[in-house]
C-alpha positions in Angstrom: -13.5 45.6 -26.6 -15.6 46.1 -23.7 -18.8 44.7 -25.2 -16.8 42.4 -27.1 -15.6 40.9 -24.1 -19.0 40.9 -22.1 -20.5 39.2 -24.6 -17.6 36.6 -24.4 -18.0 36.3 -21.2 -21.8 35.7 -21.1 -21.7 33.3 -23.8 -19.3 31.5 -21.5 -21.2 31.9 -18.7 -24.5 31.6 -19.9 -24.3 27.8 -20.2 -25.8 26.2 -17.5 -23.4 22.9 -17.7 -20.2 24.9 -17.9 -21.6 27.1 -14.4 -21.9 23.7 -13.1 -18.7 22.8 -14.4 -16.8 25.3 -13.5 -18.4 25.5 -9.8 -17.1 21.9 -9.1 -14.0 21.9 -10.6 -13.2 25.5 -8.6 -14.1 23.8 -5.5 -11.9 20.5 -6.3 -9.0 22.2 -7.3 -8.8 25.1 -4.4 -8.5 21.5 -2.0 -5.8 20.0 -4.1 -3.8 22.8 -3.7 -4.1 22.7 0.0 -3.5 19.4 -0.7 0.0 20.1 -2.6 1.1 22.6 -0.2 0.3 20.3 2.4 1.9 17.6 1.1 4.8 18.8 0.9 4.9 19.9 4.1 4.4 16.1 5.0 7.4 15.3 2.6 9.3 17.8 4.4 8.4 16.2 8.1 9.6 12.6 6.4 12.9 14.1 5.4 13.3 16.1 8.1 12.3 13.6 11.3 12.3 10.3 10.1 15.1 10.0 6.8 14.9 10.8 3.1 14.5 6.6 3.1 10.9 7.3 4.4 10.2 9.7 1.5 10.3 6.0 -0.5 8.8 4.8 1.6 6.0 6.4 1.5 6.6 6.9 -2.6 6.6 2.9 -2.8 3.8 2.6 -0.5 1.6 5.5 -2.9 2.2 3.6 -5.7 1.5 -0.3 -4.8 -2.2 1.0 -3.2 -3.1 2.8 -6.2 -1.7 0.5 -8.5 -3.6 -2.0 -6.8 -6.5 -0.1 -6.6 -6.9 0.7 -10.0 -6.6 -3.3 -10.9 -8.5 -4.6 -8.3 -11.7 -2.0 -9.1 -11.2 -2.2 -12.6 -12.5 0.7 -13.0 -16.2 0.6 -11.9 -16.0 2.8 -9.4 -15.3 5.2 -13.1 -18.6 3.9 -14.9 -20.7 5.1 -12.0 -20.2 8.4 -13.5 -21.6 7.3 -16.5 -24.5 5.0 -15.2 -26.0 7.5 -12.3 -26.5 10.4 -14.5 -28.7 7.7 -16.8 -30.5 6.2 -13.9 -31.5 9.4 -12.6 -33.1 10.7 -16.0 -34.7 7.7 -17.6 -35.7 6.0 -14.2 -35.3 6.4 -10.6 -32.8 7.4 -8.1 -33.6 3.8 -6.3 -32.6 2.6 -9.6 -29.0 4.4 -9.4 -28.3 3.1 -6.0 -28.8 -0.3 -7.0 -25.6 0.1 -9.7 -23.9 1.5 -6.5 -24.4 -2.1 -4.3 -23.8 -3.8 -7.7 -20.4 -2.1 -7.8 -19.7 -2.4 -4.2 -20.0 -6.3 -3.5 -17.9 -6.9 -7.2 -15.5 -4.4 -5.5 -15.6 -6.7 -1.7 -15.1 -9.8 -3.5 -12.2 -8.2 -5.7 -10.5 -6.5 -2.6 -10.3 -9.5 -0.5 -8.8 -11.9 -2.5 -5.7 -8.9 -3.0 -5.7 -8.5 0.4 -5.0 -11.9 1.4 -2.8 -12.7 -1.9 -0.5 -9.2 -0.5 -0.7 -11.0 3.0 0.5 -14.3 2.2 3.0 -14.2 -0.4 5.0 -10.7 0.5 8.5 -12.3 1.1 8.2 -13.5 -1.8 7.3 -10.9 -4.2 9.6 -8.3 -2.0 12.4 -11.0 -3.1 11.3 -12.1 -6.6 9.8 -8.8 -7.9 12.3 -6.6 -6.0 15.6 -7.9 -4.9 14.4 -6.1 -1.4 13.3 -7.9 1.7 12.6 -4.8 3.9 9.8 -3.9 1.2 7.9 -7.2 2.7 6.6 -4.6 5.1 5.6 -2.3 2.7 3.3 -5.2 0.4 1.9 -6.6 4.2 0.9 -2.6 4.6 0.0 -2.0 0.9 -2.3 -5.3 1.2 -4.7 -3.6 4.6 -4.8 -0.2 3.3 -6.5 -1.4 0.1 -9.5 -2.9 2.0 -10.1 0.8 3.3 -8.8 2.3 0.1 -11.2 0.6 -2.6 -14.4 1.2 -1.0 -13.6 4.9 -0.5 -13.2 5.1 -3.8 -16.3 3.7 -4.7 -18.3 5.7 -2.3 -16.4 9.0 -4.1 -17.4 7.7 -7.5 -20.7 7.0 -6.7 -21.0 10.9 -4.5 -19.0 12.2 -8.1 -21.8 10.2 -10.1 -24.6 12.3 -8.1 -22.6 15.4 -9.2 -22.2 15.9 -5.3 -19.5 18.6 -5.8 -19.0 19.8 -2.9 -19.3 17.0 -1.1 -16.8 14.6 -3.4 -14.6 17.9 -4.2 -13.4 17.9 -0.3 -13.3 13.6 -0.2 -11.5 13.6 -2.6 -8.6 14.7 -0.8 -9.3 14.2 2.5 -7.3 11.3 3.5 -4.0 12.9 2.1 -4.8 15.7 4.1 -5.3 14.0 7.1 -1.7 11.8 6.4 0.5 14.8 7.0 -1.6 15.9 10.1 -0.7 12.8 11.5 2.9 12.5 10.5 3.6 15.9 12.2 1.8 14.9 15.5 4.0 11.0 15.0 7.4 13.1 14.7 7.3 14.2 18.2 6.3 11.1 19.6 8.2 8.8 17.9 10.7 9.4 14.9 11.1 5.0 14.2 10.9 5.0 10.0 8.1 2.5 10.1 5.8 4.8 12.0 4.6 6.3 8.2 3.4 3.5 6.7 1.5 2.6 9.5 0.1 6.1 9.5 -0.8 6.7 5.8 -2.6 2.7 6.6 -5.2 4.9 9.5 -5.6 7.6 6.8 -7.0 5.1 4.5 -9.1 4.0 7.2 -10.7 7.4 8.4 -11.3 8.5 4.9 -13.6 5.4 4.4 -15.8 6.1 6.9 -16.1 9.6 6.5 -17.3 8.4 2.5 -19.2 6.1 4.1 -21.6 8.7 6.2 -21.6 10.8 3.3 -23.1 8.9 0.9 -25.8 7.6 4.0 -26.8 11.3 4.0 -26.9 11.9 0.0 -28.8 8.8 -0.2 -31.3 10.0 2.2 -31.7 12.6 0.8 -31.7 11.5 -2.6 -33.8 8.2 -2.0 -36.3 9.9 0.6 -39.0 7.6 2.2 -40.4 6.5 -1.3 -41.0 2.9 -2.3 -42.0 3.3 -5.2 -39.7 3.9 -7.8 -38.9 1.8 -10.9 -35.4 -0.1 -10.7 -33.7 -0.9 -13.8 -31.1 -4.0 -13.1 -27.3 -3.9 -14.8 -25.2 -7.3 -14.3 -21.7 -6.5 -13.7 -20.7 -8.0 -16.8 -22.3 -4.7 -18.8 -20.8 -2.3 -15.9 -17.5 -3.8 -16.7 -18.0 -3.3 -20.3 -18.7 0.5 -19.7 -16.0 0.1 -17.3 -13.3 -0.8 -19.7 -12.3 2.2 -21.5 -12.3 4.1 -18.4 -10.2 1.9 -16.1 -7.8 2.4 -19.4 -8.4 6.2 -19.8 -7.2 5.9 -15.9 -4.5 3.9 -16.1 -2.7 6.0 -18.8 -2.8 9.2 -16.0 -3.1 7.6 -13.1 -0.7 4.5 -13.3 1.6 5.1 -15.3 3.5 7.8 -12.9 3.2 4.2 -10.0 4.7 2.3 -12.4 7.6 4.4 -13.2 7.8 4.8 -9.3 7.6 0.7 -8.7 10.7 0.3 -11.4 12.7 3.0 -10.0 12.7 1.2 -6.9 13.1 -1.6 -8.5 16.4 -0.7 -10.5 17.9 2.2 -8.2 18.0 3.6 -4.8 15.7 4.6 -2.2 16.6 8.4 -2.2 16.4 8.6 -6.2 13.1 7.0 -5.8 12.3 9.7 -3.3 14.0 12.8 -6.1 11.4 11.4 -8.6 8.3 11.3 -6.3 8.7 15.1 -5.1 9.1 15.3 -8.9 6.1 14.1 -9.3 4.4 16.3 -6.2 4.9 19.0 -8.6 3.3 18.1 -11.5 0.2 17.1 -9.1 -0.6 20.7 -9.2 -1.2 20.9 -13.1 -2.9 17.3 -13.4 -5.3 18.3 -10.6 -6.0 22.1 -12.3 -6.9 19.3 -15.2 -8.7 16.2 -13.5 -10.3 18.8 -11.6 -12.7 19.8 -15.0 -12.5 15.7 -16.2 -14.0 14.4 -13.2 -17.1 16.8 -13.6 -17.3 16.4 -16.8 -18.1 12.9 -17.4 -20.9 12.5 -15.8 -22.1 15.8 -17.5 -21.3 14.7 -20.4 -23.0 11.3 -19.9 -26.4 12.8 -19.1 -26.1 15.2 -21.9 -25.5 12.2 -24.5 -28.9 10.6 -23.3 -30.6 14.1 -24.2 -29.0 13.8 -27.3 -27.4 17.3 -27.1 -24.0 15.9 -28.7 -23.1 19.3 -30.4 -23.8 21.4 -26.8 -21.1 18.6 -25.6 -18.7 19.5 -27.8 -18.7 23.4 -27.3 -18.7 22.6 -23.6 -15.3 20.5 -24.1 -14.2 23.1 -26.3 -15.0 26.0 -23.8 -13.3 23.7 -20.8 -9.9 22.5 -22.6 -9.5 26.5 -23.6 -10.2 27.1 -19.6 -7.3 24.0 -18.8 -5.1 25.3 -21.7 -4.3 28.7 -20.6 -4.6 28.0 -17.1 -1.8 25.4 -17.1 0.6 27.3 -19.4 0.6 30.3 -16.3 0.5 27.2 -13.4 3.6 26.3 -15.5 5.5 29.3 -15.2 5.0 29.7 -12.0 5.8 26.5 -10.5 9.3 26.1 -12.9 9.7 29.6 -11.8 9.7 29.1 -8.0 10.7 25.0 -8.4 14.6 25.1 -7.6 14.3 27.6 -4.6 11.8 23.8 -2.9 13.6 21.9 -4.2 16.7 22.8 -2.2 14.4 22.9 1.2 14.8 19.1 0.3 18.8 18.8 -0.3 20.9 19.6 -3.0 20.5 16.7 -4.1 16.8 17.0 -4.9 17.3 20.4 -7.0 19.7 18.9 -9.6 16.7 17.3 -11.2 14.8 20.7 -11.6 15.7 21.5 -15.2 13.6 17.6 -15.6 10.6 19.7 -14.1 9.4 21.4 -16.8 9.3 18.6 -19.3 6.9 17.1 -17.1 5.2 20.0 -17.1 4.8 20.7 -20.4 3.7 17.5 -20.5 1.4 17.4 -18.7 0.0 20.6 -20.1 -0.5 19.0 -23.3 -1.9 15.4 -22.0 -4.6 17.8 -20.1 -5.3 20.4 -22.9 -6.1 17.1 -25.3 -7.8 14.9 -22.2 -11.7 16.0 -23.1 -12.1 14.0 -26.5 -11.1 10.8 -25.3 -13.4 10.8 -22.3 -16.2 11.7 -24.3 -15.7 9.1 -26.6 -14.8 6.7 -23.8 -19.2 6.6 -22.7 -19.9 6.8 -26.2 -21.0 3.4 -28.7 -16.8 3.9 -30.1 -15.5 3.3 -26.5 -13.7 -0.1 -27.7 -11.2 2.3 -30.0 -10.1 4.0 -26.5 -9.5 0.6 -24.5 -7.4 -0.7 -27.6 -5.6 2.7 -28.0 -4.6 2.6 -24.4 -3.5 -0.8 -24.2 -1.0 0.1 -26.9 0.0 3.0 -25.2 0.1 0.9 -22.0 2.0 -1.6 -23.3 4.3 0.7 -25.3 4.9 3.0 -22.2 6.0 -0.4 -20.5 8.6 -1.4 -22.9 10.1 1.7 -23.2 10.5 2.4 -19.6 12.1 -1.2 -18.7 14.7 0.1 -20.6 14.9 3.8 -20.5 14.9 3.7 -16.4 17.3 0.9 -15.8 19.7 2.9 -18.3 18.8 6.6 -17.7 17.1 6.4 -14.2 15.2 9.9 -13.4 15.7 11.4 -16.8 14.5 8.2 -18.6 11.7 7.9 -16.2 10.4 11.7 -17.4 11.0 11.5 -21.0 8.8 8.0 -21.4 6.1 9.3 -19.3 5.9 12.5 -21.4 5.8 10.6 -24.6 3.5 8.3 -23.3 1.1 10.8 -22.3 1.4 13.2 -25.4 1.1 10.6 -28.0 -1.9 8.4 -27.0 -3.9 11.2 -26.3 -3.8 13.2 -29.5 -3.9 9.9 -31.8 -7.4 9.6 -29.2 -8.6 13.3 -30.0 -8.0 13.1 -34.0 -10.2 9.5 -33.5 -13.0 11.2 -31.8 -13.2 14.2 -34.2 -13.5 12.3 -37.0 -15.8 10.2 -35.4 -18.2 12.5 -34.0 -17.7 15.9 -36.7 -17.1 18.0 -33.8 -13.9 18.9 -32.0 -13.6 18.0 -28.7 -10.7 19.9 -27.7 -8.2 23.9 -28.1 -5.4 24.3 -29.3 -4.1 28.1 -30.1 -4.8 29.0 -33.6 -7.8 26.4 -33.7 -10.4 28.7 -32.1 
């Protein structure tokens, strides 16, 4: 038994690519665990110092910012994880940074347009879409926040594409760690409900300037002073063709919870929005575990594709998927076990949603275990299949939730989210298996 376990471990950790992924994902997951704990503390500060409605305000503001960021960036920041390893391998560091500049200019134009629209039309949108005039200030704040959050996302995507593991792992959680710290400080000075949204804007601005500093240092280190480097230019339309499947995949995981939160805000009270927001905070711990691997696998897959290592990429995906599955199963048991006690800290109304927590956690486990196959397929010539299935999944989800949420509230939001995340990914796993001839996922019994 001893030699067998030792040989199995050597086969795992003897793989250089797997070691790289494990290093980056371990750092990222550690920071994300800290983030979940700190965010729960931040939500407690919101409830105790600023009131229950402030929790709903921040949940709605974060949903607005993330939704606007995804739509205005169109996945261009995700495409950096595909293009940068390719250009570093085939062309030069200066060529890779030219790609960053192209994407940054595209992002700046789009973000400016969205900000102007939100600032000018926040009043009509708050009335016609939400039917709540008090949300106008949140829309205005969201418009200002994406001015900092979008360039932060591009800088973060650049560091991930350059495989700067430690810097990108820390940076990915930095603004969200700053926000609870600012909340705790403000609680001693002023407990006005209007304060938390302004602090969220400040944390986004701080995150942008820190990311800019980190990327500048990386540029100096990578490019150096050598001017004699070949530069291969790529048009923005070609970047967006690659970005679109990644954008839609990201929407499935990142935007669906925000859409559900927005629908909850449109049809139910701020208190119920706050309860659903806290449930999502719990599931972040399991999703963060999976995301910690996914964000570093994408540039690694790009590197392996352009090196002709498809079979090795499939093996890497199966090993990573296996680690994700068993790890998330343990986390699900632990989080569900302590969930009721933690929910009671927020109040009795939060504890009533404890059974729904298990359903969300199991849905996240299935989604995460099967998420690596479509991730690989999205940067191959078959990427249009990913885009098509993702569009169908998103449309189905919106129609389903438009019926479930008004009728069943938090229960409907939970059920719809689990259905969309699970079925869409399972279909993409089957497609990847048929198209490549390799299995990019793990499930007990399949090896």
